[in-house]
TIMI-2910 file (N, C-alpha, C, CB; in pm, 1 decimal, decimal comma, always signed):
<rs>
+----------+----------+----------+----------+----------+----------+----------+----------+----------+----------+----------+----------+------+
!      n_x !      n_y !      n_z !     ca_x !     ca_y !     ca_z !      c_x !      c_y !      c_z !     cb_x !     cb_y !     cb_z ! resn !
+----------+----------+----------+----------+----------+----------+----------+----------+----------+----------+----------+----------+------+
!   -363,0 !   +561,9 !  +2052,8 !   -240,4 !   +561,8 !  +1975,8 !   -268,5 !   +511,1 !  +1834,6 !   -133,0 !   +475,7 !  +2044,7 !  Gln !
!   -215,9 !   +581,3 !  +1736,4 !   -234,6 !   +543,2 !  +1597,6 !   -134,3 !   +435,3 !  +1561,2 !   -220,3 !   +664,9 !  +1504,5 !  Val !
!   -182,4 !   +330,8 !  +1496,7 !    -97,0 !   +224,5 !  +1448,2 !   -132,5 !   +191,9 !  +1304,0 !   -109,5 !    +99,9 !  +1536,8 !  Gln !
!    -30,9 !   +181,9 !  +1220,2 !    -45,5 !   +140,6 !  +1081,9 !    +51,7 !    +25,7 !  +1061,5 !    -18,6 !   +259,3 !   +981,3 !  Val !
!     +0,4 !    -92,0 !  +1031,0 !    +81,9 !   -212,5 !  +1028,5 !    +58,8 !   -288,2 !   +898,8 !    +50,8 !   -301,9 !  +1149,4 !  Val !
!   +165,8 !   -307,2 !   +821,9 !   +160,0 !   -383,0 !   +697,6 !   +195,6 !   -528,9 !   +721,5 !   +253,6 !   -322,2 !   +593,4 !  Glu !
!   +146,6 !   -613,8 !   +634,1 !   +183,9 !   -754,2 !   +635,1 !   +166,2 !   -810,7 !   +495,0 !    +99,7 !   -833,7 !   +738,2 !  Ser !
!   +222,5 !   -927,8 !   +472,2 !   +202,7 !   -998,1 !   +346,9 !   +319,9 !   -997,8 !   +251,6 !    +88,9 !   -941,7 !   +279,3 !  Gly !
!   +426,0 !   -926,3 !   +285,1 !   +543,0 !   -924,9 !   +199,3 !   +616,0 !  -1057,3 !   +202,5 !   +636,2 !   -813,7 !   +239,8 !  Gly !
!   +708,2 !  -1072,3 !   +108,7 !   +785,5 !  -1194,3 !   +102,3 !   +854,3 !  -1209,7 !    -30,7 !   +698,2 !  -1312,6 !   +128,6 !  Gly !
!   +902,2 !  -1329,8 !    -55,2 !   +972,5 !  -1364,3 !   -178,0 !   +876,4 !  -1432,1 !   -274,3 !  +1093,6 !  -1455,5 !   -148,5 !  Leu !
!   +876,2 !  -1385,4 !   -398,3 !   +788,6 !  -1441,5 !   -500,5 !   +864,2 !  -1446,8 !   -632,9 !   +657,9 !  -1357,9 !   -514,3 !  Val !
!   +831,7 !  -1544,5 !   -715,2 !   +895,2 !  -1557,2 !   -846,0 !   +835,8 !  -1458,9 !   -945,9 !   +881,1 !  -1699,7 !   -898,2 !  Gln !
!   +913,4 !  -1419,4 !  -1046,7 !   +857,0 !  -1335,0 !  -1151,8 !   +731,3 !  -1396,3 !  -1212,0 !   +960,2 !  -1311,0 !  -1260,9 !  Pro !
!   +632,4 !  -1311,9 !  -1233,6 !   +503,8 !  -1358,6 !  -1282,0 !   +407,5 !  -1398,9 !  -1173,7 !   +523,7 !  -1471,6 !  -1372,2 !  Gly !
!   +454,4 !  -1406,7 !  -1051,5 !   +371,7 !  -1447,8 !   -940,6 !   +290,3 !  -1334,5 !   -881,7 !   +456,1 !  -1508,1 !   -835,3 !  Gly !
!   +220,7 !  -1365,9 !   -772,9 !   +130,2 !  -1271,7 !   -708,6 !   +153,4 !  -1267,4 !   -558,7 !    -14,4 !  -1308,3 !   -738,0 !  Ser !
!   +122,5 !  -1153,5 !   -500,2 !   +120,8 !  -1134,3 !   -356,5 !     +7,1 !  -1040,0 !   -322,8 !   +256,5 !  -1079,5 !   -304,9 !  Leu !
!    -46,4 !  -1054,5 !   -202,5 !   -141,7 !   -958,1 !   -150,7 !    -89,1 !   -899,2 !    -21,9 !   -278,8 !  -1022,7 !   -128,7 !  Arg !
!    -71,4 !   -768,7 !    -21,2 !    -31,2 !   -696,9 !    +97,7 !   -154,0 !   -648,3 !   +172,6 !    +60,5 !   -579,8 !    +61,9 !  Leu !
!   -143,5 !   -647,4 !   +304,3 !   -250,6 !   -600,1 !   +389,5 !   -198,8 !   -491,0 !   +481,1 !   -310,6 !   -715,2 !   +470,8 !  Ser !
!   -285,7 !   -400,4 !   +517,4 !   -251,6 !   -292,7 !   +609,2 !   -370,0 !   -267,7 !   +700,4 !   -212,2 !   -163,6 !   +532,9 !  Cys !
!   -344,5 !   -270,7 !   +830,1 !   -447,1 !   -239,7 !   +927,8 !   -411,3 !   -109,5 !   +997,9 !   -463,3 !   -354,7 !  +1029,6 !  Lys !
!   -503,0 !    -16,9 !   +998,7 !   -484,8 !   +112,1 !  +1063,1 !   -578,6 !   +122,9 !  +1182,4 !   -509,4 !   +227,4 !   +963,5 !  Ala !
!   -521,0 !   +148,5 !  +1299,1 !   -597,1 !   +157,1 !  +1422,5 !   -580,0 !   +295,2 !  +1484,7 !   -553,3 !    +47,5 !  +1521,1 !  Ser !
!   -679,1 !   +336,0 !  +1562,0 !   -670,6 !   +461,5 !  +1633,6 !   -706,0 !   +583,9 !  +1551,7 !   -535,7 !   +477,3 !  +1686,7 !  Gly !
!   -767,5 !   +564,4 !  +1437,0 !   -811,1 !   +673,7 !  +1352,1 !   -954,2 !   +648,1 !  +1307,3 !   -717,4 !   +690,4 !  +1230,4 !  Ile !
!  -1017,7 !   +753,4 !  +1258,3 !  -1146,6 !   +735,6 !  +1193,4 !  -1123,6 !   +687,0 !  +1052,1 !  -1228,5 !   +866,6 !  +1194,0 !  Gly !
!  -1103,0 !   +556,9 !  +1039,6 !  -1052,1 !   +498,4 !   +915,7 !  -1133,2 !   +538,1 !   +793,5 !  -1049,8 !   +349,0 !   +927,3 !  Phe !
!  -1263,7 !   +539,2 !   +805,3 !  -1348,5 !   +558,5 !   +689,1 !  -1334,1 !   +695,9 !   +624,4 !  -1490,2 !   +536,8 !   +727,6 !  Ser !
!  -1282,6 !   +794,4 !   +696,7 !  -1266,7 !   +927,7 !   +639,7 !  -1123,3 !   +954,9 !   +594,0 !  -1308,7 !  +1032,1 !   +740,8 !  Ile !
!  -1035,9 !   +855,8 !   +605,5 !   -897,6 !   +870,2 !   +563,1 !   -877,6 !   +817,0 !   +422,4 !   -804,8 !   +798,7 !   +659,7 !  Tyr !
!   -798,6 !   +890,3 !   +344,9 !   -746,4 !   +834,9 !   +221,9 !   -631,9 !   +740,9 !   +257,5 !   -699,9 !   +947,1 !   +124,4 !  Asp !
!   -615,7 !   +635,4 !   +179,5 !   -512,3 !   +536,7 !   +205,4 !   -426,7 !   +518,9 !    +81,4 !   -573,9 !   +402,6 !   +248,6 !  Met !
!   -303,3 !   +478,7 !   +103,8 !   -215,8 !   +458,3 !     -9,8 !   -107,3 !   +357,1 !    +17,6 !   -154,6 !   +587,2 !    -50,3 !  Gly !
!    -53,4 !   +303,5 !    -90,7 !    +63,9 !   +218,6 !    -87,4 !   +176,8 !   +288,5 !   -161,6 !    +34,1 !    +79,8 !   -149,1 !  Trp !
!   +293,2 !   +286,8 !   -102,0 !   +413,8 !   +345,3 !   -157,8 !   +524,5 !   +241,8 !   -150,2 !   +453,6 !   +476,0 !    -83,0 !  Tyr !
!   +628,5 !   +261,3 !   -230,1 !   +740,7 !   +169,1 !   -224,2 !   +871,5 !   +244,1 !   -239,3 !   +728,2 !    +61,6 !   -331,9 !  Arg !
!   +977,0 !   +181,9 !   -187,9 !  +1107,5 !   +245,4 !   -188,5 !  +1216,5 !   +139,6 !   -198,5 !  +1126,7 !   +331,4 !    -62,7 !  Gln !
!  +1316,5 !   +167,2 !   -281,6 !  +1436,0 !    +84,8 !   -289,8 !  +1553,2 !   +168,2 !   -241,2 !  +1459,9 !    +32,2 !   -435,0 !  Val !
!  +1660,0 !   +104,1 !   -192,1 !  +1773,4 !   +180,8 !   -141,2 !  +1828,9 !   +277,8 !   -244,0 !  +1882,5 !    +87,5 !    -95,9 !  Pro !
!  +1853,7 !   +400,0 !   -199,1 !  +1911,9 !   +501,5 !   -285,3 !  +1813,9 !   +574,6 !   -373,7 !  +2013,6 !   +440,4 !   -369,2 !  Gly !
!  +1685,9 !   +539,6 !   -364,6 !  +1585,9 !   +604,6 !   -447,1 !  +1476,7 !   +665,9 !   -361,4 !  +1526,1 !   +506,0 !   -546,1 !  Lys !
!  +1405,2 !   +759,3 !   -421,9 !  +1293,3 !   +823,3 !   -354,9 !  +1177,7 !   +724,8 !   -336,8 !  +1247,0 !   +946,3 !   -433,9 !  Gln !
!  +1103,5 !   +745,4 !   -229,5 !   +980,9 !   +669,6 !   -212,6 !   +880,6 !   +713,1 !   -319,0 !   +922,8 !   +688,8 !    -70,2 !  Arg !
!   +816,4 !   +616,9 !   -381,4 !   +724,3 !   +647,7 !   -489,6 !   +585,1 !   +594,4 !   -460,9 !   +775,7 !   +590,8 !   -620,3 !  Glu !
!   +488,4 !   +666,8 !   -511,9 !   +349,5 !   +626,1 !   -498,9 !   +322,5 !   +505,5 !   -586,9 !   +255,1 !   +741,5 !   -535,0 !  Leu !
!   +252,6 !   +408,7 !   -531,1 !   +210,8 !   +290,8 !   -606,2 !    +62,5 !   +299,1 !   -639,2 !   +240,9 !   +162,4 !   -527,1 !  Val !
!    -19,6 !   +319,5 !   -537,2 !   -163,8 !   +324,3 !   -556,0 !   -226,5 !   +397,4 !   -439,4 !   -223,0 !   +182,7 !   -570,0 !  Ala !
!   -336,6 !   +464,5 !   -465,2 !   -412,8 !   +530,5 !   -359,8 !   -559,5 !   +494,8 !   -373,0 !   -393,5 !   +683,2 !   -365,0 !  Thr !
!   -628,1 !   +502,3 !   -260,9 !   -772,3 !   +486,0 !   -259,3 !   -827,9 !   +587,9 !   -160,9 !   -813,9 !   +339,6 !   -220,6 !  Ile !
!   -920,0 !   +670,0 !   -207,2 !   -974,8 !   +774,8 !   -123,5 !  -1079,2 !   +719,5 !    -28,4 !  -1034,4 !   +884,8 !   -208,7 !  Thr !
!  -1123,3 !   +806,3 !    +62,6 !  -1230,9 !   +767,0 !   +152,6 !  -1357,7 !   +731,3 !    +76,9 !  -1259,5 !   +878,1 !   +251,3 !  Ser !
!  -1373,2 !   +785,4 !    -43,0 !  -1485,9 !   +751,8 !   -128,3 !  -1457,6 !   +637,0 !   -223,3 !  -1526,8 !   +871,1 !   -206,3 !  Gly !
!  -1344,8 !   +569,5 !   -204,8 !  -1305,4 !   +449,9 !   -280,3 !  -1269,3 !   +478,9 !   -425,9 !  -1416,6 !   +348,8 !   -276,2 !  Ser !
!  -1230,3 !   +601,1 !   -455,4 !  -1171,7 !   +629,5 !   -585,6 !  -1025,7 !   +586,5 !   -583,0 !  -1185,3 !   +780,4 !   -622,1 !  Arg !
!   -979,6 !   +528,3 !   -690,8 !   -844,5 !   +473,0 !   -696,0 !   -759,9 !   +541,1 !   -802,3 !   -849,8 !   +323,6 !   -722,4 !  Thr !
!   -630,4 !   +543,7 !   -776,8 !   -531,4 !   +589,0 !   -872,9 !   -409,7 !   +498,5 !   -862,2 !   -493,2 !   +737,9 !   -849,0 !  Asn !
!   -341,1 !   +480,2 !   -974,7 !   -226,5 !   +391,5 !   -980,2 !   -111,5 !   +455,9 !  -1054,0 !   -263,8 !   +260,6 !  -1045,9 !  Tyr !
!     +8,5 !   +421,8 !  -1011,2 !   +124,5 !   +457,4 !  -1089,5 !   +119,1 !   +385,5 !  -1223,7 !   +254,1 !   +423,4 !  -1014,0 !  Ala !
!   +169,6 !   +450,5 !  -1327,4 !   +166,6 !   +389,8 !  -1460,2 !   +234,6 !   +253,2 !  -1462,0 !   +233,0 !   +481,8 !  -1561,2 !  Asp !
!   +337,7 !   +237,5 !  -1381,6 !   +415,5 !   +115,1 !  -1382,8 !   +339,1 !     -6,2 !  -1330,0 !   +539,6 !   +134,5 !  -1302,5 !  Ser !
!   +229,9 !    +17,2 !  -1257,6 !   +156,2 !    -94,6 !  -1198,5 !    +13,9 !   -106,1 !  -1250,2 !   +153,7 !    -80,6 !  -1049,2 !  Val !
!    -29,5 !    -13,6 !  -1333,9 !   -165,5 !    -19,2 !  -1386,8 !   -189,4 !   -150,0 !  -1460,1 !   -191,9 !    +99,2 !  -1480,0 !  Lys !
!   -302,3 !   -209,9 !  -1431,7 !   -337,5 !   -336,2 !  -1493,0 !   -282,8 !   -456,8 !  -1421,3 !   -291,2 !   -337,8 !  -1631,6 !  Gly !
!   -191,2 !   -436,5 !  -1327,7 !   -131,3 !   -546,8 !  -1253,5 !   -166,8 !   -544,5 !  -1105,5 !    +18,0 !   -543,8 !  -1269,4 !  Arg !
!   -177,8 !   -425,2 !  -1047,9 !   -204,5 !   -410,1 !   -905,1 !   -345,3 !   -357,1 !   -884,2 !   -101,4 !   -316,3 !   -839,5 !  Phe !
!   -405,9 !   -396,2 !   -773,9 !   -537,3 !   -347,7 !   -736,1 !   -537,8 !   -310,5 !   -588,9 !   -645,1 !   -452,9 !   -765,9 !  Thr !
!   -577,2 !   -187,6 !   -559,5 !   -591,6 !   -143,7 !   -421,8 !   -738,9 !   -149,7 !   -383,8 !   -534,6 !     -0,5 !   -402,3 !  Ile !
!   -765,3 !   -189,7 !   -260,6 !   -902,2 !   -196,5 !   -211,7 !   -902,8 !   -168,8 !    -62,2 !   -965,7 !   -334,6 !   -242,7 !  Ser !
!  -1021,0 !   -143,9 !     -8,3 !  -1031,9 !   -118,0 !   +134,6 !  -1156,5 !   -181,5 !   +190,8 !  -1032,1 !    +31,2 !   +162,6 !  Arg !
!  -1151,2 !   -212,1 !   +319,0 !  -1263,7 !   -266,6 !   +392,6 !  -1277,2 !   -181,6 !   +518,1 !  -1244,2 !   -420,0 !   +426,5 !  Asp !
!  -1367,7 !    -86,2 !   +514,1 !  -1380,7 !     +7,6 !   +624,9 !  -1426,0 !    -60,1 !   +754,5 !  -1478,0 !   +116,9 !   +587,8 !  Asn !
!  -1504,6 !   -165,2 !   +742,8 !  -1551,8 !   -235,4 !   +861,4 !  -1437,8 !   -300,0 !   +937,9 !  -1653,7 !   -340,0 !   +823,1 !  Ala !
!  -1328,9 !   -332,0 !   +867,9 !  -1213,6 !   -396,2 !   +929,7 !  -1093,6 !   -303,9 !   +945,7 !  -1173,7 !   -515,0 !   +849,3 !  Lys !
!  -1107,3 !   -178,2 !   +906,5 !   -995,2 !    -83,7 !   +907,6 !   -876,8 !   -138,2 !   +828,9 !   -952,7 !    -52,7 !  +1051,6 !  Asn !
!   -905,5 !   -195,9 !   +713,0 !   -803,4 !   -262,3 !   +633,5 !   -796,1 !   -203,4 !   +493,0 !   -831,0 !   -412,0 !   +626,4 !  Met !
!   -675,0 !   -199,2 !   +440,6 !   -651,5 !   -168,2 !   +301,0 !   -560,3 !   -276,6 !   +245,1 !   -589,2 !    -25,5 !   +283,1 !  Val !
!   -582,0 !   -311,8 !   +118,9 !   -510,2 !   -421,6 !    +57,4 !   -446,3 !   -376,8 !    -73,0 !   -603,5 !   -539,8 !    +33,4 !  Tyr !
!   -341,7 !   -446,1 !   -111,0 !   -281,0 !   -428,0 !   -241,5 !   -259,5 !   -565,5 !   -302,3 !   -147,4 !   -348,6 !   -231,9 !  Leu !
!   -340,6 !   -598,4 !   -400,6 !   -324,6 !   -722,5 !   -474,4 !   -226,5 !   -697,7 !   -587,2 !   -460,7 !   -774,9 !   -528,4 !  Gln !
!   -118,0 !   -772,0 !   -589,5 !    -12,1 !   -753,4 !   -686,3 !     -1,5 !   -879,2 !   -771,4 !   +122,5 !   -721,4 !   -616,5 !  Met !
!    -26,3 !   -864,8 !   -900,4 !    -17,5 !   -974,5 !   -995,1 !    +90,5 !   -945,7 !  -1098,8 !   -152,9 !   -998,0 !  -1063,4 !  Asn !
!   +130,9 !  -1049,6 !  -1168,0 !   +231,1 !  -1038,0 !  -1274,7 !   +353,7 !   -961,7 !  -1227,4 !   +171,2 !   -968,9 !  -1397,1 !  Ser !
!   +402,9 !   -999,3 !  -1112,6 !   +516,0 !   -929,2 !  -1052,9 !   +643,4 !   -949,4 !  -1133,9 !   +537,3 !   -976,1 !   -909,8 !  Leu !
!   +724,9 !   -846,9 !  -1137,2 !   +853,8 !   -853,8 !  -1203,4 !   +961,6 !   -803,0 !  -1108,4 !   +853,0 !   -772,1 !  -1334,8 !  Asn !
!  +1088,0 !   -828,3 !  -1138,7 !  +1194,1 !   -787,6 !  -1045,2 !  +1195,8 !   -638,4 !  -1014,6 !  +1327,5 !   -827,1 !  -1100,5 !  Pro !
!  +1146,8 !   -556,3 !  -1105,2 !  +1141,9 !   -412,2 !  -1081,8 !  +1042,6 !   -374,0 !   -973,0 !  +1106,8 !   -340,7 !  -1209,7 !  Glu !
!   +956,5 !   -466,0 !   -933,7 !   +863,7 !   -441,3 !   -824,2 !   +927,4 !   -464,4 !   -687,6 !   +742,0 !   -529,3 !   -839,3 !  Asp !
!  +1048,2 !   -515,7 !   -684,4 !  +1116,6 !   -539,4 !   -557,8 !  +1138,5 !   -408,1 !   -484,4 !  +1250,7 !   -610,8 !   -581,1 !  Thr !
!  +1091,7 !   -401,2 !   -361,0 !  +1100,2 !   -278,9 !   -282,3 !  +1044,4 !   -305,9 !   -143,7 !  +1024,0 !   -162,3 !   -350,9 !  Ala !
!  +1063,8 !   -210,2 !    -54,9 !   +989,1 !   -207,6 !    +69,4 !   +861,0 !   -131,3 !    +42,6 !  +1071,6 !   -142,9 !   +185,7 !  Val !
!   +749,2 !   -192,3 !    +75,4 !   +619,2 !   -133,2 !    +51,7 !   +563,9 !    -76,6 !   +181,3 !   +522,7 !   -236,2 !     -7,8 !  Tyr !
!   +518,4 !    +47,3 !   +175,2 !   +468,1 !   +119,1 !   +290,6 !   +321,9 !   +155,8 !   +272,7 !   +550,8 !   +243,8 !   +315,5 !  Tyr !
!   +248,7 !   +145,1 !   +379,7 !   +109,6 !   +186,8 !   +384,2 !   +101,0 !   +324,5 !   +449,1 !    +23,1 !    +83,7 !   +461,0 !  Cys !
!    +18,3 !   +410,5 !   +394,5 !     -1,2 !   +543,8 !   +450,2 !   -149,0 !   +573,4 !   +468,9 !    +62,6 !   +649,3 !   +360,2 !  Lys !
!   -181,2 !   +624,0 !   +586,0 !   -313,6 !   +677,9 !   +613,4 !   -303,0 !   +829,1 !   +610,4 !   -369,3 !   +627,5 !   +750,6 !  Ala !
!   -387,5 !   +893,4 !   +532,2 !   -378,7 !  +1037,1 !   +509,6 !   -511,6 !  +1102,9 !   +538,5 !   -334,8 !  +1067,1 !   +366,4 !  Glu !
!   -511,4 !  +1195,5 !   +634,3 !   -631,5 !  +1271,2 !   +663,4 !   -633,3 !  +1397,4 !   +579,9 !   -640,4 !  +1304,8 !   +812,5 !  Arg !
!   -735,7 !  +1412,2 !   +500,4 !   -754,2 !  +1530,9 !   +417,5 !   -880,9 !  +1606,0 !   +456,4 !   -759,4 !  +1492,3 !   +269,9 !  Asn !
!   -924,1 !  +1586,3 !   +579,8 !  -1036,2 !  +1656,7 !   +638,1 !   -985,8 !  +1727,4 !   +762,2 !  -1154,0 !  +1560,3 !   +670,9 !  Phe !
!  -1008,0 !  +1859,9 !   +768,1 !   -952,5 !  +1935,4 !   +878,5 !   -802,3 !  +1948,6 !   +864,6 !   -987,5 !  +1870,0 !  +1010,5 !  Gly !
!   -732,7 !  +1941,5 !   +978,1 !   -587,8 !  +1952,1 !   +976,6 !   -526,8 !  +1830,5 !   +908,3 !   -533,2 !  +1966,6 !  +1119,0 !  Ala !
!   -446,9 !  +1849,0 !   +803,2 !   -385,0 !  +1734,8 !   +735,8 !   -293,7 !  +1656,9 !   +828,9 !   -306,7 !  +1781,6 !   +614,5 !  Pro !
!   -304,2 !  +1525,1 !   +821,6 !   -222,1 !  +1436,0 !   +903,5 !   -191,6 !  +1310,5 !   +824,0 !   -293,3 !  +1400,7 !  +1037,2 !  Met !
!    -67,7 !  +1266,0 !   +830,3 !    -23,7 !  +1142,7 !   +765,8 !    +31,3 !  +1046,9 !   +869,4 !    +82,0 !  +1171,8 !   +658,1 !  Asp !
!     +0,3 !   +919,4 !   +852,2 !    +54,7 !   +813,8 !   +936,8 !   +108,5 !   +703,8 !   +847,2 !    -52,9 !   +758,4 !  +1035,2 !  Tyr !
!   +231,9 !   +661,6 !   +873,9 !   +300,4 !   +561,2 !   +793,7 !   +320,7 !   +432,7 !   +871,4 !   +433,9 !   +614,3 !   +745,7 !  Trp !
!   +311,9 !   +322,6 !   +800,3 !   +349,9 !   +194,9 !   +856,8 !   +499,7 !   +175,2 !   +851,3 !   +280,1 !    +82,6 !   +784,8 !  Gly !
!   +544,5 !    +62,2 !   +904,2 !   +687,6 !    +33,5 !   +912,4 !   +745,2 !    -24,9 !   +783,8 !   +713,5 !    -61,3 !  +1025,7 !  Gln !
!   +659,7 !    -68,3 !   +694,8 !   +702,1 !   -125,1 !   +568,7 !   +709,9 !   -276,0 !   +571,5 !   +833,8 !    -69,3 !   +530,3 !  Gly !
!   +693,4 !   -335,1 !   +454,9 !   +708,6 !   -478,6 !   +439,0 !   +785,0 !   -505,8 !   +309,6 !   +570,2 !   -549,7 !   +438,5 !  Thr !
!   +881,4 !   -595,5 !   +316,8 !   +969,8 !   -622,5 !   +203,9 !   +903,3 !   -714,0 !   +102,8 !  +1100,4 !   -684,1 !   +252,1 !  Gln !
!   +908,2 !   -674,3 !    -23,8 !   +865,5 !   -758,1 !   -134,7 !   +985,7 !   -780,6 !   -224,7 !   +746,8 !   -693,3 !   -213,4 !  Val !
!  +1019,8 !   -906,0 !   -246,3 !  +1132,0 !   -941,2 !   -331,9 !  +1082,6 !  -1032,5 !   -443,0 !  +1245,2 !  -1009,2 !   -250,7 !  Thr !
!  +1105,1 !   -992,0 !   -567,2 !  +1063,9 !  -1068,8 !   -683,8 !  +1189,9 !  -1121,3 !   -750,7 !   +978,0 !   -982,3 !   -782,8 !  Val !
!  +1210,4 !  -1250,0 !   -741,8 !  +1333,3 !  -1309,9 !   -791,9 !  +1312,0 !  -1458,4 !   -816,5 !  +1449,4 !  -1287,4 !   -693,2 !  Ser !
!  +1381,5 !  -1509,9 !   -916,4 !  +1379,8 !  -1652,5 !   -941,6 !  +1488,5 !  -1725,0 !   -864,4 !  +1394,7 !  -1679,2 !  -1088,7 !  Ser !
+----------+----------+----------+----------+----------+----------+----------+----------+----------+----------+----------+----------+------+
</rs>
């Protein structure tokens, strides 16, 4: 059974930092592209950052220079280090495992809430 589980969300003050973690089980993790997405009520889910199986990264313009995505294939883990947080970063953050080899397949986590507020 495939499981994608996020953790690390919470309440943080503006200017603060959080690190989100995602563990993906039941897949060949090392060949999957991974990503972080976020969503606020009434809005579309948006891409935050991606990291390919070859560890190439891409970021949304809104988070460039502040967020860093990384992966540890030995642990089936992907991380999102978030620095210099502002209230506009408040959202539910979702982890996605994406297979781009063979038949395309996506697996989503349940999400973790990040709230940036004083």
